[in-house]
C-alpha positions in Angstrom: 0.3 0.2 0.3 1.3 3.6 -0.8 2.2 6.2 2.3 1.0 9.3 2.6 2.8 12.1 3.2 2.2 14.5 6.4 2.7 17.7 7.0 4.9 19.3 9.5 3.6 20.9 13.3 5.9 23.9 13.5 3.6 25.7 16.8 3.7 23.2 19.7 1.1 24.8 21.5 -1.7 22.1 23.2 -4.5 25.0 21.2 -8.0 23.9 22.7 -10.2 27.1 22.3 -13.3 27.7 24.4 -16.4 25.8 22.3 -19.9 25.8 22.9 -22.0 23.7 21.4 -26.4 22.7 20.5 -25.8 21.5 24.1 -23.5 23.8 26.1 -24.5 26.5 26.7 -21.9 29.8 27.2 -21.5 29.8 30.8 -21.8 25.7 31.0 -18.4 25.7 28.9 -16.8 27.6 30.0 -17.1 25.8 33.8 -17.0 22.2 31.6 -13.4 23.6 30.2 -11.8 24.0 27.0 -12.4 21.6 24.2 -10.2 20.0 22.0 -9.3 21.6 19.3 -7.4 19.6 16.2 -5.8 21.7 13.3 -6.0 18.7 11.0 -8.2 16.2 10.6 -6.8 12.0 8.6 -9.4 10.0 7.6 -8.3 6.7 6.1 -11.0 5.4 2.8 -13.1 2.6 5.3 -13.4 4.9 8.2 -15.3 7.7 5.2 -17.1 4.9 3.8 -18.7 4.4 6.9 -22.3 6.5 8.5 -20.4 7.3 11.5 -16.7 8.4 10.0 -18.2 10.7 8.3 -20.2 12.2 11.1 -17.4 12.5 13.0 -15.2 14.1 9.8 -18.4 16.7 9.8 -18.1 17.8 13.5 -14.1 17.8 13.0 -14.7 20.3 10.4 -17.0 22.2 12.4 -14.5 23.1 15.3 -12.1 24.4 12.3 -10.3 21.1 11.2 -8.4 20.8 8.1 -9.8 17.8 6.7 -6.6 14.9 5.3 -8.4 12.1 2.8 -5.9 10.1 2.9 -6.4 7.0 -0.2 -5.4 3.8 1.8 -5.7 2.8 5.3 -3.0 3.8 7.0 -1.5 6.3 8.4 2.7 7.0 7.7 4.3 10.2 7.9 3.9 11.1 11.3 7.2 9.4 13.0 10.0 11.7 13.4 14.0 11.4 13.2 16.3 9.9 15.7 16.7 13.1 17.6 15.0 15.3 20.2 14.2 18.0 17.1 12.4 16.0 14.9 10.5 13.8 18.5 9.7 16.9 19.1 8.0 17.4 16.2 6.5 14.7 15.5 5.0 14.5 19.3 3.6 18.2 17.8 2.0 17.0 15.5 0.1 13.9 16.5 -0.5 16.2 19.6 -2.8 18.2 17.6 -4.3 15.8 15.1 -7.0 13.4 15.3 -7.4 9.6 12.4 -10.6 8.9 12.0 -10.2 5.6 10.8 -11.3 1.4 11.1 -10.3 -0.9 14.6 -8.8 -3.4 13.6 -10.3 -6.8 14.0 -7.1 -7.8 16.8 -9.2 -4.6 18.9 -12.1 -6.5 19.3 -10.9 -9.4 20.4 -11.5 -8.6 23.9 -8.9 -8.6 27.2 -9.1 -8.4 30.3 -9.1 -5.4 32.4 -7.9 -6.7 36.4 -8.6 -4.6 38.8 -10.7 -2.4 36.9 -13.2 -4.5 34.3 -14.0 -7.9 32.6 -14.0 -6.5 29.6 -11.5 -3.8 27.6 -13.3 -2.4 23.7 -12.1 0.5 22.3 -13.9 3.6 21.1 -10.4 5.2 20.5 -6.7 4.9 21.1 -5.1 7.7 22.1 -5.2 10.9 24.3 -5.7 15.1 23.2 -4.5 15.9 26.7 -0.2 16.3 27.7 -0.1 14.4 31.4 3.3 14.0 31.9 2.8 10.6 33.7 0.6 9.2 30.5 0.0 5.4 31.1 0.0 5.3 27.2 3.9 6.0 26.9 5.3 3.3 26.2 1.8 1.2 25.5 0.9 2.0 21.9 3.2 1.9 19.2 4.1 5.3 17.1 3.7 8.9 17.9 0.8 10.2 19.2 -1.7 10.6 18.4 -5.2 10.1 19.0 -7.1 7.1 16.8 -11.1 7.8 16.4 -12.9 4.7 15.1 -15.2 4.4 12.5 -16.8 1.1 13.1 -19.3 2.2 16.0 -21.5 -0.1 15.6 -20.0 -3.6 14.8 -17.4 -3.3 18.3 -20.0 -2.0 20.4 -22.2 -5.2 18.8 -19.5 -7.1 19.5 -19.8 -6.5 22.9 -21.9 -8.8 23.1 -21.2 -12.8 23.1 -18.8 -11.6 26.0 -22.0 -11.3 28.8 -21.3 -13.8 32.2 -18.1 -14.1 30.8 -14.7 -11.9 32.7 -13.5 -13.2 36.0 -13.4 -9.4 38.3 -16.6 -8.3 39.2 -18.8 -11.4 37.1 -16.6 -13.7 38.8 -16.4 -10.9 42.3 -19.0 -11.6 45.5 -18.5 -8.3 46.4 -19.0 -6.8 43.0 -21.0 -9.4 41.1 -24.1 -7.0 41.0 -22.1 -4.3 38.7 -22.5 -7.4 36.5 -20.8 -8.3 33.3 -17.9 -4.5 33.2 -16.5 -2.9 29.6 -13.9 -1.2 30.8 -14.0 2.4 27.8 -10.8 3.8 28.7 -7.6 2.1 28.4 -6.3 3.6 25.6 -8.2 6.6 26.2 -9.6 9.7 27.8 -12.9 9.2 25.4 -15.1 12.6 26.6 -11.6 14.8 25.8 -12.9 13.4 22.6 -16.4 12.4 23.0 -17.7 16.5 21.3 -15.4 15.0 17.9 -16.5 11.5 17.6 -20.1 11.2 19.6 -19.0 7.5 20.4 -20.0 7.8 24.5 -23.6 8.9 23.5 -24.0 6.0 22.1 -22.2 4.0 23.7 -25.4 5.1 26.7 -28.0 4.9 25.2 -26.3 1.4 23.4 -26.1 0.2 27.3 -29.0 1.8 28.8 -31.6 -0.6 26.0 -29.2 -3.6 26.0 -31.3 -5.6 29.4 -28.7 -7.3 30.9 -26.5 -7.6 33.9 -23.9 -5.5 32.1 -21.7 -2.3 32.5 -20.3 0.4 31.2 -17.0 2.0 32.1 -15.2 5.0 31.7 -12.4 7.3 33.3 -11.8 11.1 32.2 -10.1 13.9 32.7 -12.6 16.6 31.1 -15.5 17.9 32.4 -18.3 18.3 29.7 -20.3 15.9 30.6 -23.5 18.1 28.9 -24.6 15.7 26.3 -24.1 12.1 28.6 -26.5 14.3 31.2 -30.0 13.6 29.4 -29.5 9.8 28.0 -31.9 6.5 29.2 -28.6 5.4 30.8 -30.2 2.8 33.4 -27.7 3.3 35.7 -25.7 0.3 33.3 -22.5 3.3 33.1 -20.2 4.2 35.4 -18.1 8.1 34.9 -15.4 7.9 36.9 -13.5 10.8 37.4 -10.2 11.2 37.3 -8.4 13.5 40.5 -5.7 13.8 42.1 -3.6 16.3 44.6 -3.3 19.7 43.8 -0.3 19.8 42.8 0.1 17.2 40.4 -2.9 18.1 38.8 -1.4 21.7 38.3 2.2 20.0 38.0 1.4 17.4 35.1 -1.5 18.1 33.7 -1.4 19.6 30.7 -4.6 20.2 28.6 -7.2 18.8 31.3 -9.7 20.2 32.9 -9.3 21.8 36.3 -9.7 19.9 39.6 -12.8 22.2 40.5 -14.3 21.8 37.0 -14.0 17.4 37.3 -15.6 17.5 40.6 -18.4 19.8 39.4 -19.4 17.1 36.5 -18.9 14.6 39.2 -21.4 16.2 41.1 -23.3 16.7 37.6 -23.9 13.3 36.7 -24.6 12.0 40.5 -27.2 14.0 40.1 -28.8 12.4 36.7 -28.0 9.2 38.3 -25.2 7.6 36.7 -23.0 5.5 38.8 -20.3 7.4 40.1 -16.5 7.5 41.4 -13.6 8.4 41.6 -9.6 7.2 40.5 -7.8 8.9 42.5 -4.2 8.4 40.0 -1.2 8.6 40.5 -0.8 8.6 43.7 2.2 10.1 44.5 3.8 11.1 47.9 4.8 14.8 46.8 5.4 16.9 50.2 2.7 17.4 52.2 1.0 15.1 50.4 -2.1 13.3 53.0 -2.9 17.6 53.2 -3.4 18.2 49.6 -5.5 14.6 49.6 -7.2 15.8 52.8 -8.7 19.0 51.1 -9.3 16.5 47.3 -11.6 13.8 49.1 -13.2 17.6 51.3 -14.1 18.9 48.3 -15.3 15.7 46.7 -17.5 15.4 50.1 -19.1 18.4 50.0 -19.8 18.7 46.0 -21.8 15.3 46.5 -23.7 16.5 49.8 -27.6 16.2 49.4 -27.5 13.4 45.9 -29.6 11.2 46.2 -29.4 8.0 45.9 -25.8 8.1 45.1 -23.8 5.0 44.2 -20.0 6.3 44.5 -16.7 3.8 44.2 -13.2 4.9 44.3 -10.6 3.1 42.8 -6.4 4.0 44.0 -3.7 3.6 41.6 -0.2 4.4 42.9 2.5 6.1 40.1 4.1 3.8 38.4 6.2 3.8 35.0 8.4 0.7 33.3 12.0 1.7 31.7 10.4 1.9 28.1 7.4 4.2 29.1 10.6 6.2 31.3 12.1 6.6 28.5 9.4 7.8 25.7 8.3 10.3 28.2 11.3 11.7 28.9 11.7 12.0 24.8 8.2 13.4 24.8 8.6 16.2 28.0 12.8 16.3 28.6 12.3 19.7 31.3 9.7 17.8 33.8 10.1 17.5 37.7 8.2 14.4 37.1 10.1 11.8 40.0 11.3 9.1 36.9 14.3 7.7 39.6 14.6 4.1 39.5 16.4 4.5 42.5 13.7 5.7 44.1 11.2 2.4 43.4 11.4 -1.3 43.8 11.0 -3.4 40.5 7.8 -5.2 40.9 7.4 -8.1 37.6 4.8 -9.5 36.2 3.6 -13.4 34.6 4.9 -12.2 31.9 8.5 -11.2 32.7 8.5 -7.6 32.4 8.2 -5.2 35.5 7.8 -2.1 36.7 9.2 0.4 38.5 6.7 1.2 42.1 7.2 3.1 45.1 9.1 0.6 48.1 7.0 -1.5 50.2 7.5 0.1 53.2 6.0 3.7 51.4 3.0 1.6 49.9 2.2 -0.1 52.9 2.1 3.4 55.1 0.0 5.3 51.6 -2.5 2.0 51.3 -3.3 2.3 55.1 -4.1 6.5 54.9 -5.7 6.4 52.4 -8.0 3.9 53.6 -8.8 5.6 56.4 -9.1 9.2 55.5 -11.3 7.7 52.5 -13.6 5.9 55.3 -13.5 8.9 57.2 -13.8 12.1 54.6 -16.6 9.9 52.5 -17.4 7.6 54.6 -20.4 6.2 51.5 -17.2 5.2 48.8 -16.6 1.4 48.5 -13.1 1.1 47.3 -12.5 -1.1 45.2 -8.5 -1.7 45.0 -5.3 -0.2 45.6 -2.8 -0.4 43.1 
């Protein structure tokens, strides 16, 4: 198949602007945060042949993106040459671009995702945010362009054969009431691109109409929840907001909604009857961490006060990295102040022989004890699902 030459980006800004949509008034748009506006959108022939692909293209055009119709069903020309300057250009180009493609068959063979959910599935891969600890670094090949999948109907229908299977919630006495759980945010932040894709709205509708013990799950650092509030979700979607200590969010989470905006969105979704959750991640023992996390939990408690029938969970995830992700992150963010020193960590090996760098055992035990106790004190109604 032939290749396509892609333009080189000179401006490396995040390029986000306040945007008003049909379902979001100007004041609400400000409260929901800035929406990502890609500079260019690539679409493959197979994606353009699908109604959902064309609908995404129209949305992107409406936000001012340059449209590039590809002649082949692959993306090429995004990778920079070896060397920091070209790698930074490739990063900047990818982070300001959206690719509309068809997911490969391998992506539709679902994989388990413990301890979060029974299965992971993908509406997209890649994320427009600039988190300096990004967990996608080293996980996805090539520059971090966001790929949105045009074959949404096929992706959702494929989930049906997995009902009643899985070993996380389906096989857990404590979480069996959640049914078969499907995680949609392993390789993307779906809310961060929802104004372009509409994939979450369709997924929430799909699960809401699916009369079975199932649950859609996604986590987000964004806050533009307006289009989701009035949907008939029937309690089959749990949205979790990624929340953190103020200094962690300030120093390492570029291009995302603020903590205040995310907490407000958490309340709005809870008021709309959605099961909600906190993804406290990545937990870092920064200076004064106890005070910062207590302040966070107190803000959450205040925001959720008075919500009837609140269904709140918490997932606690400490910061970790691999040797590969460390190298990628330092290439993306060479001036980061994020602690990526291997000598400050312990190696945690998996059954496949790989390993991650995690906090030492004593520090992990100290933090775990504190977080469980503090959440029980400040947010007594929250169910802590796991610590990792």
